[in-house]
Each structure stands twice: as C-alpha cells, then as structure tokens.
Chimera marker file (.cmm) of the C-alpha trace (Angstrom):
<marker_set name="trace">
<marker id="1" x="-6.816" y="-16.321" z="-7.185" r="1" g="1" b="0" radius="0.5"/>
<marker id="2" x="-8.940" y="-14.827" z="-4.435" r="1" g="1" b="0" radius="0.5"/>
<marker id="3" x="-6.517" y="-14.270" z="-1.613" r="1" g="1" b="0" radius="0.5"/>
<marker id="4" x="-3.139" y="-12.718" z="-1.016" r="1" g="1" b="0" radius="0.5"/>
<marker id="5" x="-0.716" y="-14.077" z="-0.081" r="1" g="1" b="0" radius="0.5"/>
<marker id="6" x="-1.039" y="-17.246" z="-2.092" r="1" g="1" b="0" radius="0.5"/>
<marker id="7" x="0.764" y="-20.431" z="-1.160" r="1" g="1" b="0" radius="0.5"/>
<marker id="8" x="4.119" y="-20.263" z="-2.937" r="1" g="1" b="0" radius="0.5"/>
<marker id="9" x="4.791" y="-23.999" z="-3.205" r="1" g="1" b="0" radius="0.5"/>
<marker id="10" x="1.455" y="-24.740" z="-4.892" r="1" g="1" b="0" radius="0.5"/>
<marker id="11" x="2.184" y="-22.359" z="-7.776" r="1" g="1" b="0" radius="0.5"/>
<marker id="12" x="5.895" y="-22.946" z="-8.359" r="1" g="1" b="0" radius="0.5"/>
<marker id="13" x="5.435" y="-25.954" z="-10.635" r="1" g="1" b="0" radius="0.5"/>
<marker id="14" x="2.693" y="-24.154" z="-12.579" r="1" g="1" b="0" radius="0.5"/>
<marker id="15" x="4.709" y="-20.981" z="-13.199" r="1" g="1" b="0" radius="0.5"/>
<marker id="16" x="8.222" y="-22.380" z="-13.740" r="1" g="1" b="0" radius="0.5"/>
<marker id="17" x="7.738" y="-23.080" z="-17.486" r="1" g="1" b="0" radius="0.5"/>
<marker id="18" x="6.485" y="-19.519" z="-18.032" r="1" g="1" b="0" radius="0.5"/>
<marker id="19" x="9.118" y="-17.910" z="-15.817" r="1" g="1" b="0" radius="0.5"/>
<marker id="20" x="11.893" y="-19.843" z="-17.576" r="1" g="1" b="0" radius="0.5"/>
<marker id="21" x="11.050" y="-17.869" z="-20.729" r="1" g="1" b="0" radius="0.5"/>
<marker id="22" x="12.927" y="-14.975" z="-19.112" r="1" g="1" b="0" radius="0.5"/>
<marker id="23" x="10.396" y="-12.157" z="-19.273" r="1" g="1" b="0" radius="0.5"/>
<marker id="24" x="10.896" y="-11.354" z="-15.585" r="1" g="1" b="0" radius="0.5"/>
<marker id="25" x="13.375" y="-12.411" z="-12.943" r="1" g="1" b="0" radius="0.5"/>
<marker id="26" x="15.021" y="-11.315" z="-9.715" r="1" g="1" b="0" radius="0.5"/>
<marker id="27" x="18.696" y="-10.524" z="-10.161" r="1" g="1" b="0" radius="0.5"/>
<marker id="28" x="21.073" y="-10.104" z="-7.222" r="1" g="1" b="0" radius="0.5"/>
<marker id="29" x="20.965" y="-7.037" z="-4.937" r="1" g="1" b="0" radius="0.5"/>
<marker id="30" x="22.109" y="-3.411" z="-4.999" r="1" g="1" b="0" radius="0.5"/>
<marker id="31" x="24.445" y="-1.706" z="-2.490" r="1" g="1" b="0" radius="0.5"/>
<marker id="32" x="21.617" y="-1.330" z="0.027" r="1" g="1" b="0" radius="0.5"/>
<marker id="33" x="20.854" y="-5.085" z="-0.348" r="1" g="1" b="0" radius="0.5"/>
<marker id="34" x="17.537" y="-4.417" z="-2.101" r="1" g="1" b="0" radius="0.5"/>
<marker id="35" x="16.586" y="-7.177" z="-4.572" r="1" g="1" b="0" radius="0.5"/>
<marker id="36" x="16.507" y="-6.135" z="-8.237" r="1" g="1" b="0" radius="0.5"/>
<marker id="37" x="13.497" y="-7.277" z="-10.270" r="1" g="1" b="0" radius="0.5"/>
<marker id="38" x="13.973" y="-7.119" z="-14.053" r="1" g="1" b="0" radius="0.5"/>
<marker id="39" x="11.036" y="-7.083" z="-16.504" r="1" g="1" b="0" radius="0.5"/>
<marker id="40" x="11.547" y="-7.293" z="-20.290" r="1" g="1" b="0" radius="0.5"/>
<marker id="41" x="8.448" y="-5.789" z="-21.949" r="1" g="1" b="0" radius="0.5"/>
<marker id="42" x="9.470" y="-7.039" z="-25.405" r="1" g="1" b="0" radius="0.5"/>
<marker id="43" x="9.442" y="-10.639" z="-24.148" r="1" g="1" b="0" radius="0.5"/>
<marker id="44" x="6.119" y="-10.055" z="-22.356" r="1" g="1" b="0" radius="0.5"/>
<marker id="45" x="4.670" y="-8.837" z="-25.652" r="1" g="1" b="0" radius="0.5"/>
<marker id="46" x="5.946" y="-11.950" z="-27.466" r="1" g="1" b="0" radius="0.5"/>
<marker id="47" x="4.653" y="-14.432" z="-24.848" r="1" g="1" b="0" radius="0.5"/>
<marker id="48" x="1.167" y="-14.575" z="-26.382" r="1" g="1" b="0" radius="0.5"/>
<marker id="49" x="-0.378" y="-15.582" z="-23.054" r="1" g="1" b="0" radius="0.5"/>
<marker id="50" x="-3.672" y="-14.292" z="-21.756" r="1" g="1" b="0" radius="0.5"/>
<marker id="51" x="-3.812" y="-11.303" z="-19.429" r="1" g="1" b="0" radius="0.5"/>
<marker id="52" x="-5.074" y="-13.335" z="-16.468" r="1" g="1" b="0" radius="0.5"/>
<marker id="53" x="-1.989" y="-15.573" z="-16.596" r="1" g="1" b="0" radius="0.5"/>
<marker id="54" x="0.321" y="-12.548" z="-16.796" r="1" g="1" b="0" radius="0.5"/>
<marker id="55" x="-1.353" y="-10.996" z="-13.749" r="1" g="1" b="0" radius="0.5"/>
<marker id="56" x="-0.941" y="-14.272" z="-11.836" r="1" g="1" b="0" radius="0.5"/>
<marker id="57" x="2.734" y="-14.497" z="-12.866" r="1" g="1" b="0" radius="0.5"/>
<marker id="58" x="3.320" y="-10.907" z="-11.739" r="1" g="1" b="0" radius="0.5"/>
<marker id="59" x="1.594" y="-11.597" z="-8.426" r="1" g="1" b="0" radius="0.5"/>
<marker id="60" x="3.753" y="-14.676" z="-7.949" r="1" g="1" b="0" radius="0.5"/>
<marker id="61" x="6.943" y="-12.711" z="-8.682" r="1" g="1" b="0" radius="0.5"/>
<marker id="62" x="6.020" y="-9.931" z="-6.262" r="1" g="1" b="0" radius="0.5"/>
<marker id="63" x="5.109" y="-12.374" z="-3.530" r="1" g="1" b="0" radius="0.5"/>
<marker id="64" x="8.366" y="-14.241" z="-4.128" r="1" g="1" b="0" radius="0.5"/>
<marker id="65" x="10.298" y="-11.005" z="-3.579" r="1" g="1" b="0" radius="0.5"/>
<marker id="66" x="8.257" y="-10.103" z="-0.497" r="1" g="1" b="0" radius="0.5"/>
<marker id="67" x="8.512" y="-13.503" z="1.188" r="1" g="1" b="0" radius="0.5"/>
<marker id="68" x="12.016" y="-14.616" z="0.200" r="1" g="1" b="0" radius="0.5"/>
<marker id="69" x="14.111" y="-11.521" z="-0.551" r="1" g="1" b="0" radius="0.5"/>
<marker id="70" x="13.002" y="-8.861" z="1.927" r="1" g="1" b="0" radius="0.5"/>
<marker id="71" x="14.297" y="-8.751" z="5.501" r="1" g="1" b="0" radius="0.5"/>
<marker id="72" x="11.924" y="-7.052" z="7.981" r="1" g="1" b="0" radius="0.5"/>
<marker id="73" x="13.554" y="-4.023" z="9.569" r="1" g="1" b="0" radius="0.5"/>
<marker id="74" x="16.555" y="-4.115" z="7.218" r="1" g="1" b="0" radius="0.5"/>
<marker id="75" x="15.507" y="-4.536" z="3.575" r="1" g="1" b="0" radius="0.5"/>
<marker id="76" x="11.888" y="-3.509" z="3.075" r="1" g="1" b="0" radius="0.5"/>
<marker id="77" x="11.739" y="-2.458" z="-0.595" r="1" g="1" b="0" radius="0.5"/>
<marker id="78" x="13.052" y="-3.539" z="-3.991" r="1" g="1" b="0" radius="0.5"/>
<marker id="79" x="14.275" y="-2.085" z="-7.288" r="1" g="1" b="0" radius="0.5"/>
<marker id="80" x="12.313" y="-2.659" z="-10.507" r="1" g="1" b="0" radius="0.5"/>
<marker id="81" x="13.985" y="-2.317" z="-13.905" r="1" g="1" b="0" radius="0.5"/>
<marker id="82" x="11.579" y="-2.290" z="-16.845" r="1" g="1" b="0" radius="0.5"/>
<marker id="83" x="13.413" y="-2.887" z="-20.141" r="1" g="1" b="0" radius="0.5"/>
<marker id="84" x="11.514" y="-1.188" z="-22.973" r="1" g="1" b="0" radius="0.5"/>
<marker id="85" x="14.141" y="-1.839" z="-25.682" r="1" g="1" b="0" radius="0.5"/>
<marker id="86" x="12.449" y="-2.535" z="-29.007" r="1" g="1" b="0" radius="0.5"/>
<marker id="87" x="8.980" y="-1.582" z="-27.739" r="1" g="1" b="0" radius="0.5"/>
<marker id="88" x="7.248" y="1.632" z="-28.713" r="1" g="1" b="0" radius="0.5"/>
<marker id="89" x="4.987" y="3.412" z="-26.253" r="1" g="1" b="0" radius="0.5"/>
<marker id="90" x="1.960" y="2.517" z="-28.398" r="1" g="1" b="0" radius="0.5"/>
<marker id="91" x="2.861" y="-1.192" z="-28.324" r="1" g="1" b="0" radius="0.5"/>
<marker id="92" x="2.480" y="-1.602" z="-24.555" r="1" g="1" b="0" radius="0.5"/>
<marker id="93" x="-0.503" y="-3.868" z="-23.825" r="1" g="1" b="0" radius="0.5"/>
<marker id="94" x="-2.938" y="-1.316" z="-22.395" r="1" g="1" b="0" radius="0.5"/>
<marker id="95" x="-5.126" y="-3.974" z="-20.752" r="1" g="1" b="0" radius="0.5"/>
<marker id="96" x="-2.219" y="-4.875" z="-18.474" r="1" g="1" b="0" radius="0.5"/>
<marker id="97" x="-1.670" y="-1.322" z="-17.215" r="1" g="1" b="0" radius="0.5"/>
<link id1="1" id2="2" r="1" g="1" b="0" radius="0.2"/>
<link id1="2" id2="3" r="1" g="1" b="0" radius="0.2"/>
<link id1="3" id2="4" r="1" g="1" b="0" radius="0.2"/>
<link id1="4" id2="5" r="1" g="1" b="0" radius="0.2"/>
<link id1="5" id2="6" r="1" g="1" b="0" radius="0.2"/>
<link id1="6" id2="7" r="1" g="1" b="0" radius="0.2"/>
<link id1="7" id2="8" r="1" g="1" b="0" radius="0.2"/>
<link id1="8" id2="9" r="1" g="1" b="0" radius="0.2"/>
<link id1="9" id2="10" r="1" g="1" b="0" radius="0.2"/>
<link id1="10" id2="11" r="1" g="1" b="0" radius="0.2"/>
<link id1="11" id2="12" r="1" g="1" b="0" radius="0.2"/>
<link id1="12" id2="13" r="1" g="1" b="0" radius="0.2"/>
<link id1="13" id2="14" r="1" g="1" b="0" radius="0.2"/>
<link id1="14" id2="15" r="1" g="1" b="0" radius="0.2"/>
<link id1="15" id2="16" r="1" g="1" b="0" radius="0.2"/>
<link id1="16" id2="17" r="1" g="1" b="0" radius="0.2"/>
<link id1="17" id2="18" r="1" g="1" b="0" radius="0.2"/>
<link id1="18" id2="19" r="1" g="1" b="0" radius="0.2"/>
<link id1="19" id2="20" r="1" g="1" b="0" radius="0.2"/>
<link id1="20" id2="21" r="1" g="1" b="0" radius="0.2"/>
<link id1="21" id2="22" r="1" g="1" b="0" radius="0.2"/>
<link id1="22" id2="23" r="1" g="1" b="0" radius="0.2"/>
<link id1="23" id2="24" r="1" g="1" b="0" radius="0.2"/>
<link id1="24" id2="25" r="1" g="1" b="0" radius="0.2"/>
<link id1="25" id2="26" r="1" g="1" b="0" radius="0.2"/>
<link id1="26" id2="27" r="1" g="1" b="0" radius="0.2"/>
<link id1="27" id2="28" r="1" g="1" b="0" radius="0.2"/>
<link id1="28" id2="29" r="1" g="1" b="0" radius="0.2"/>
<link id1="29" id2="30" r="1" g="1" b="0" radius="0.2"/>
<link id1="30" id2="31" r="1" g="1" b="0" radius="0.2"/>
<link id1="31" id2="32" r="1" g="1" b="0" radius="0.2"/>
<link id1="32" id2="33" r="1" g="1" b="0" radius="0.2"/>
<link id1="33" id2="34" r="1" g="1" b="0" radius="0.2"/>
<link id1="34" id2="35" r="1" g="1" b="0" radius="0.2"/>
<link id1="35" id2="36" r="1" g="1" b="0" radius="0.2"/>
<link id1="36" id2="37" r="1" g="1" b="0" radius="0.2"/>
<link id1="37" id2="38" r="1" g="1" b="0" radius="0.2"/>
<link id1="38" id2="39" r="1" g="1" b="0" radius="0.2"/>
<link id1="39" id2="40" r="1" g="1" b="0" radius="0.2"/>
<link id1="40" id2="41" r="1" g="1" b="0" radius="0.2"/>
<link id1="41" id2="42" r="1" g="1" b="0" radius="0.2"/>
<link id1="42" id2="43" r="1" g="1" b="0" radius="0.2"/>
<link id1="43" id2="44" r="1" g="1" b="0" radius="0.2"/>
<link id1="44" id2="45" r="1" g="1" b="0" radius="0.2"/>
<link id1="45" id2="46" r="1" g="1" b="0" radius="0.2"/>
<link id1="46" id2="47" r="1" g="1" b="0" radius="0.2"/>
<link id1="47" id2="48" r="1" g="1" b="0" radius="0.2"/>
<link id1="48" id2="49" r="1" g="1" b="0" radius="0.2"/>
<link id1="49" id2="50" r="1" g="1" b="0" radius="0.2"/>
<link id1="50" id2="51" r="1" g="1" b="0" radius="0.2"/>
<link id1="51" id2="52" r="1" g="1" b="0" radius="0.2"/>
<link id1="52" id2="53" r="1" g="1" b="0" radius="0.2"/>
<link id1="53" id2="54" r="1" g="1" b="0" radius="0.2"/>
<link id1="54" id2="55" r="1" g="1" b="0" radius="0.2"/>
<link id1="55" id2="56" r="1" g="1" b="0" radius="0.2"/>
<link id1="56" id2="57" r="1" g="1" b="0" radius="0.2"/>
<link id1="57" id2="58" r="1" g="1" b="0" radius="0.2"/>
<link id1="58" id2="59" r="1" g="1" b="0" radius="0.2"/>
<link id1="59" id2="60" r="1" g="1" b="0" radius="0.2"/>
<link id1="60" id2="61" r="1" g="1" b="0" radius="0.2"/>
<link id1="61" id2="62" r="1" g="1" b="0" radius="0.2"/>
<link id1="62" id2="63" r="1" g="1" b="0" radius="0.2"/>
<link id1="63" id2="64" r="1" g="1" b="0" radius="0.2"/>
<link id1="64" id2="65" r="1" g="1" b="0" radius="0.2"/>
<link id1="65" id2="66" r="1" g="1" b="0" radius="0.2"/>
<link id1="66" id2="67" r="1" g="1" b="0" radius="0.2"/>
<link id1="67" id2="68" r="1" g="1" b="0" radius="0.2"/>
<link id1="68" id2="69" r="1" g="1" b="0" radius="0.2"/>
<link id1="69" id2="70" r="1" g="1" b="0" radius="0.2"/>
<link id1="70" id2="71" r="1" g="1" b="0" radius="0.2"/>
<link id1="71" id2="72" r="1" g="1" b="0" radius="0.2"/>
<link id1="72" id2="73" r="1" g="1" b="0" radius="0.2"/>
<link id1="73" id2="74" r="1" g="1" b="0" radius="0.2"/>
<link id1="74" id2="75" r="1" g="1" b="0" radius="0.2"/>
<link id1="75" id2="76" r="1" g="1" b="0" radius="0.2"/>
<link id1="76" id2="77" r="1" g="1" b="0" radius="0.2"/>
<link id1="77" id2="78" r="1" g="1" b="0" radius="0.2"/>
<link id1="78" id2="79" r="1" g="1" b="0" radius="0.2"/>
<link id1="79" id2="80" r="1" g="1" b="0" radius="0.2"/>
<link id1="80" id2="81" r="1" g="1" b="0" radius="0.2"/>
<link id1="81" id2="82" r="1" g="1" b="0" radius="0.2"/>
<link id1="82" id2="83" r="1" g="1" b="0" radius="0.2"/>
<link id1="83" id2="84" r="1" g="1" b="0" radius="0.2"/>
<link id1="84" id2="85" r="1" g="1" b="0" radius="0.2"/>
<link id1="85" id2="86" r="1" g="1" b="0" radius="0.2"/>
<link id1="86" id2="87" r="1" g="1" b="0" radius="0.2"/>
<link id1="87" id2="88" r="1" g="1" b="0" radius="0.2"/>
<link id1="88" id2="89" r="1" g="1" b="0" radius="0.2"/>
<link id1="89" id2="90" r="1" g="1" b="0" radius="0.2"/>
<link id1="90" id2="91" r="1" g="1" b="0" radius="0.2"/>
<link id1="91" id2="92" r="1" g="1" b="0" radius="0.2"/>
<link id1="92" id2="93" r="1" g="1" b="0" radius="0.2"/>
<link id1="93" id2="94" r="1" g="1" b="0" radius="0.2"/>
<link id1="94" id2="95" r="1" g="1" b="0" radius="0.2"/>
<link id1="95" id2="96" r="1" g="1" b="0" radius="0.2"/>
<link id1="96" id2="97" r="1" g="1" b="0" radius="0.2"/>
</marker_set>
C-alpha cells in the first residue's frame, strides 16, 4: 500500500471477512453528528493476524470514516472509543503502537 487514499472498492471484498470479526467498527453518531469509531483491543489481540494486515485494516477504517462519514464544513472529526476491557497495559502489542 504505497499511496493514500487507496481505492475503497478494491479493498472492500478483501477486508470484509476480517472486519466482520468485530474488532473495529463505526457506530452511529454523537450529538454533534461526529461518527463514533469503536476498537476492541481484546479482539485485536485474539485475531492472530500479522501486523501489516492490521495496519491495512486500520487504514481502510480511517479512510472509510474520512470519505463516507465526514461532511466538509460541518462534520470534520470523529470520536474514537478504545475498549481495553480484559487487556492489561503490558499485553498491548507494542509493534502496533
């Protein structure tokens, strides 16, 4: 993946099986209409996928939010919720930080 933004349609079929595992998703909007992105670190830890794939999935999710959920001039940022339930601070994959 050498360029940003990547073509969304070319990666959707590749990432859908991984994204359907529920480790990250975009959930509704807050009062200011900002999209809410939810990341479950415990599920990320259990995925057992390589770091390169996780970086590509994260890039896809961020680009999805930027291209399909933000409205220029009205909604220009998003909320990120990182669920750390069941994960100790020493268990976070340091290579992904």
